[in-house]
The first five atom37 places (N, CA, C, CB, O) and aatype in JSON, in Angstrom:
{
  "aatype": [20, 20, 20, 20, 20, 20, 20, 20, 20, 20, 20, 20, 20, 20, 20, 20, 20, 20, 20, 20, 20, 20, 20, 20, 20, 20, 20, 20, 20, 20, 20, 20, 20, 20, 20, 20, 20, 20, 20, 20, 20, 20, 20, 20, 20, 20, 20, 20, 20, 20, 20, 20, 20, 20, 20],
  "atom_mask": [
    [1, 1, 1, 1, 1],
    [1, 1, 1, 1, 1],
    [1, 1, 1, 1, 1],
    [1, 1, 1, 1, 1],
    [1, 1, 1, 1, 1],
    [1, 1, 1, 1, 1],
    [1, 1, 1, 1, 1],
    [1, 1, 1, 1, 1],
    [1, 1, 1, 1, 1],
    [1, 1, 1, 1, 1],
    [1, 1, 1, 1, 1],
    [1, 1, 1, 1, 1],
    [1, 1, 1, 1, 1],
    [1, 1, 1, 1, 1],
    [1, 1, 1, 1, 1],
    [1, 1, 1, 1, 1],
    [1, 1, 1, 1, 1],
    [1, 1, 1, 1, 1],
    [1, 1, 1, 1, 1],
    [1, 1, 1, 1, 1],
    [1, 1, 1, 1, 1],
    [1, 1, 1, 1, 1],
    [1, 1, 1, 1, 1],
    [1, 1, 1, 1, 1],
    [1, 1, 1, 1, 1],
    [1, 1, 1, 1, 1],
    [1, 1, 1, 1, 1],
    [1, 1, 1, 1, 1],
    [1, 1, 1, 1, 1],
    [1, 1, 1, 1, 1],
    [1, 1, 1, 1, 1],
    [1, 1, 1, 1, 1],
    [1, 1, 1, 1, 1],
    [1, 1, 1, 1, 1],
    [1, 1, 1, 1, 1],
    [1, 1, 1, 1, 1],
    [1, 1, 1, 1, 1],
    [1, 1, 1, 1, 1],
    [1, 1, 1, 1, 1],
    [1, 1, 1, 1, 1],
    [1, 1, 1, 1, 1],
    [1, 1, 1, 1, 1],
    [1, 1, 1, 1, 1],
    [1, 1, 1, 1, 1],
    [1, 1, 1, 1, 1],
    [1, 1, 1, 1, 1],
    [1, 1, 1, 1, 1],
    [1, 1, 1, 1, 1],
    [1, 1, 1, 1, 1],
    [1, 1, 1, 1, 1],
    [1, 1, 1, 1, 1],
    [1, 1, 1, 1, 1],
    [1, 1, 1, 1, 1],
    [1, 1, 1, 1, 1],
    [1, 1, 1, 1, 1]
  ],
  "atom_positions": [
    [[143.09, 31.64, 81.33], [142.09, 31.8, 80.31], [141.43, 30.46, 80.0], [142.7, 32.41, 79.04], [140.22, 30.37, 79.81]],
    [[142.24, 29.42, 79.96], [141.7, 28.1, 79.64], [140.73, 27.62, 80.72], [142.83, 27.09, 79.48], [139.76, 26.92, 80.41]],
    [[140.99, 27.98, 81.98], [140.09, 27.57, 83.05], [138.69, 28.15, 82.82], [140.63, 28.01, 84.43], [137.69, 27.49, 83.08]],
    [[138.64, 29.37, 82.34], [137.36, 29.98, 82.02], [136.63, 29.25, 80.91], [137.56, 31.43, 81.63], [135.41, 29.1, 80.95]],
    [[137.38, 28.79, 79.93], [136.77, 28.01, 78.84], [136.2, 26.69, 79.36], [137.81, 27.74, 77.73], [135.13, 26.26, 78.94]],
    [[136.91, 26.06, 80.28], [136.43, 24.79, 80.85], [135.1, 25.02, 81.57], [137.48, 24.2, 81.82], [134.16, 24.24, 81.4]],
    [[135.03, 26.08, 82.36], [133.79, 26.38, 83.08], [132.67, 26.66, 82.08], [133.99, 27.58, 84.03], [131.56, 26.14, 82.23]],
    [[132.94, 27.48, 81.08], [131.92, 27.79, 80.07], [131.44, 26.52, 79.37], [132.47, 28.78, 79.04], [130.24, 26.34, 79.17]],
    [[132.37, 25.66, 78.99], [132.02, 24.42, 78.31], [131.09, 23.57, 79.18], [133.29, 23.62, 77.96], [130.1, 23.03, 78.7]],
    [[131.42, 23.47, 80.47], [130.63, 22.62, 81.36], [129.25, 23.19, 81.66], [131.37, 22.41, 82.66], [128.36, 22.46, 82.1]],
    [[129.06, 24.45, 81.42], [127.72, 25.01, 81.57], [126.82, 24.57, 80.41], [127.78, 26.55, 81.64], [125.59, 24.56, 80.53]],
    [[127.43, 24.22, 79.28], [126.67, 23.82, 78.1], [126.64, 22.31, 77.88], [127.24, 24.48, 76.88], [125.62, 21.77, 77.44]],
    [[127.73, 21.62, 78.2], [127.88, 20.2, 77.87], [128.58, 19.45, 79.0], [128.66, 20.02, 76.55], [129.17, 20.05, 79.89]],
    [[128.5, 18.15, 78.93], [129.29, 17.3, 79.81], [130.51, 16.82, 79.02], [128.44, 16.08, 80.34], [130.43, 16.59, 77.82]],
    [[131.63, 16.68, 79.72], [132.83, 16.18, 79.04], [132.97, 14.68, 79.31], [134.11, 16.95, 79.5], [132.13, 14.1, 79.99]],
    [[134.01, 14.08, 78.8], [134.21, 12.64, 78.96], [134.52, 12.24, 80.39], [135.32, 12.17, 78.05], [134.4, 11.07, 80.75]],
    [[134.92, 13.19, 81.23], [135.24, 12.87, 82.63], [134.12, 13.24, 83.6], [136.51, 13.6, 83.04], [134.23, 12.98, 84.8]],
    [[133.04, 13.83, 83.11], [131.91, 14.18, 83.97], [131.25, 12.92, 84.51], [130.88, 15.05, 83.22], [131.07, 11.94, 83.78]],
    [[130.91, 12.96, 85.77], [130.23, 11.82, 86.41], [128.72, 12.05, 86.36], [130.72, 11.63, 87.88], [128.26, 13.17, 86.17]],
    [[127.96, 10.98, 86.54], [126.5, 11.11, 86.51], [125.95, 12.1, 87.56], [125.86, 9.75, 86.73], [124.9, 12.71, 87.35]],
    [[126.66, 12.25, 88.69], [126.18, 13.17, 89.72], [126.49, 14.63, 89.42], [126.79, 12.8, 91.06], [126.14, 15.52, 90.19]],
    [[127.15, 14.88, 88.28], [127.45, 16.24, 87.86], [128.83, 16.73, 88.25], [126.44, 17.16, 88.41], [129.24, 17.81, 87.85]],
    [[129.57, 15.94, 89.04], [130.91, 16.35, 89.43], [131.89, 16.05, 88.3], [131.35, 15.63, 90.72], [131.67, 15.17, 87.47]],
    [[132.97, 16.81, 88.28], [133.97, 16.63, 87.23], [135.32, 17.13, 87.73], [133.55, 17.38, 85.92], [135.42, 18.24, 88.24]],
    [[136.34, 16.32, 87.59], [137.68, 16.7, 88.03], [138.18, 17.9, 87.24], [138.65, 15.51, 87.88], [138.83, 18.78, 87.81]],
    [[137.9, 17.96, 85.96], [138.34, 19.1, 85.15], [137.69, 20.4, 85.61], [138.02, 18.86, 83.67], [138.34, 21.44, 85.68]],
    [[136.41, 20.32, 85.93], [135.69, 21.5, 86.39], [136.21, 21.94, 87.77], [134.18, 21.23, 86.45], [136.36, 23.13, 88.02]],
    [[136.47, 20.99, 88.64], [137.01, 21.31, 89.97], [138.39, 21.96, 89.85], [137.1, 20.03, 90.84], [138.67, 22.94, 90.54]],
    [[139.24, 21.43, 88.97], [140.57, 22.02, 88.76], [140.46, 23.43, 88.19], [141.4, 21.14, 87.82], [141.2, 24.32, 88.6]],
    [[139.55, 23.62, 87.26], [139.37, 24.95, 86.66], [138.9, 25.94, 87.72], [138.36, 24.89, 85.5], [139.35, 27.08, 87.75]],
    [[137.99, 25.51, 88.59], [137.51, 26.37, 89.66], [138.63, 26.77, 90.61], [136.41, 25.69, 90.42], [138.73, 27.93, 91.01]],
    [[139.48, 25.81, 90.96], [140.61, 26.1, 91.84], [141.58, 27.07, 91.18], [141.35, 24.8, 92.22], [142.1, 27.97, 91.84]],
    [[141.82, 26.91, 89.9], [142.71, 27.82, 89.17], [142.15, 29.23, 89.16], [142.92, 27.32, 87.73], [142.88, 30.2, 89.39]],
    [[140.86, 29.36, 88.89], [140.24, 30.69, 88.86], [140.25, 31.35, 90.24], [138.81, 30.59, 88.34], [140.51, 32.54, 90.35]],
    [[139.96, 30.58, 91.3], [140.0, 31.15, 92.65], [141.4, 31.63, 93.0], [139.53, 30.13, 93.68], [141.56, 32.7, 93.59]],
    [[142.41, 30.85, 92.64], [143.8, 31.23, 92.9], [144.16, 32.5, 92.14], [144.75, 30.08, 92.51], [144.8, 33.4, 92.69]],
    [[143.77, 32.58, 90.88], [144.07, 33.75, 90.07], [143.39, 34.99, 90.66], [143.61, 33.52, 88.62], [144.0, 36.06, 90.72]],
    [[142.14, 34.85, 91.08], [141.43, 35.99, 91.67], [142.09, 36.44, 92.96], [139.96, 35.62, 91.93], [142.21, 37.64, 93.21]],
    [[142.52, 35.49, 93.79], [143.21, 35.84, 95.03], [144.49, 36.61, 94.76], [143.51, 34.59, 95.85], [144.78, 37.6, 95.42]],
    [[145.27, 36.14, 93.78], [146.53, 36.83, 93.43], [146.24, 38.23, 92.89], [147.33, 36.02, 92.39], [146.96, 39.17, 93.19]],
    [[145.18, 38.36, 92.09], [144.82, 39.66, 91.54], [144.47, 40.64, 92.66], [143.65, 39.53, 90.56], [144.9, 41.79, 92.63]],
    [[143.71, 40.2, 93.63], [143.33, 41.06, 94.75], [144.59, 41.47, 95.52], [142.34, 40.33, 95.69], [144.73, 42.64, 95.89]],
    [[145.48, 40.54, 95.76], [146.71, 40.86, 96.49], [147.56, 41.88, 95.72], [147.52, 39.6, 96.75], [148.13, 42.78, 96.33]],
    [[147.65, 41.74, 94.4], [148.4, 42.71, 93.59], [147.77, 44.1, 93.68], [148.45, 42.26, 92.12], [148.47, 45.1, 93.79]],
    [[146.44, 44.14, 93.64], [145.75, 45.43, 93.72], [145.95, 46.08, 95.08], [144.26, 45.26, 93.45], [146.16, 47.29, 95.16]],
    [[145.9, 45.29, 96.14], [146.13, 45.84, 97.48], [147.56, 46.35, 97.62], [145.84, 44.77, 98.55], [147.78, 47.42, 98.19]],
    [[148.54, 45.6, 97.11], [149.93, 46.03, 97.15], [150.12, 47.33, 96.37], [150.85, 44.94, 96.59], [150.81, 48.24, 96.82]],
    [[149.52, 47.39, 95.19], [149.65, 48.59, 94.36], [149.03, 49.79, 95.07], [148.98, 48.38, 92.99], [149.58, 50.89, 95.01]],
    [[147.9, 49.6, 95.73], [147.24, 50.7, 96.45], [148.12, 51.15, 97.62], [145.84, 50.25, 96.96], [148.27, 52.35, 97.85]],
    [[148.7, 50.19, 98.36], [149.59, 50.54, 99.46], [150.8, 51.32, 98.96], [150.06, 49.28, 100.2], [151.18, 52.33, 99.56]],
    [[151.4, 50.86, 97.86], [152.57, 51.54, 97.29], [152.22, 52.93, 96.81], [153.17, 50.72, 96.14], [152.99, 53.87, 96.99]],
    [[151.07, 53.06, 96.2], [150.63, 54.36, 95.68], [150.36, 55.35, 96.81], [149.38, 54.2, 94.83], [150.67, 56.53, 96.7]],
    [[149.77, 54.85, 97.9], [149.43, 55.71, 99.03], [150.61, 55.91, 99.98], [148.25, 55.12, 99.79], [150.5, 56.67, 100.95]],
    [[151.73, 55.26, 99.72], [152.93, 55.45, 100.52], [152.87, 54.81, 101.88], [153.18, 56.88, 100.68], [153.49, 55.31, 102.82]],
    [[152.17, 53.73, 102.02], [152.06, 53.06, 103.32], [152.96, 51.89, 103.43], [150.66, 52.63, 103.58], [152.98, 51.22, 104.47]]
  ]
}
């Protein structure tokens, strides 16, 4: 949940770690966290579908 807040914040403001080129370690970490969470969610859904369908 916090990763989502970081992304939302960076859409509105720059933080103390934002660089002039627009890159930010906090934003990069939040993006990696969200991608990982989405990947795990997809895997859980696929497993649940397989278990439900008896495969």
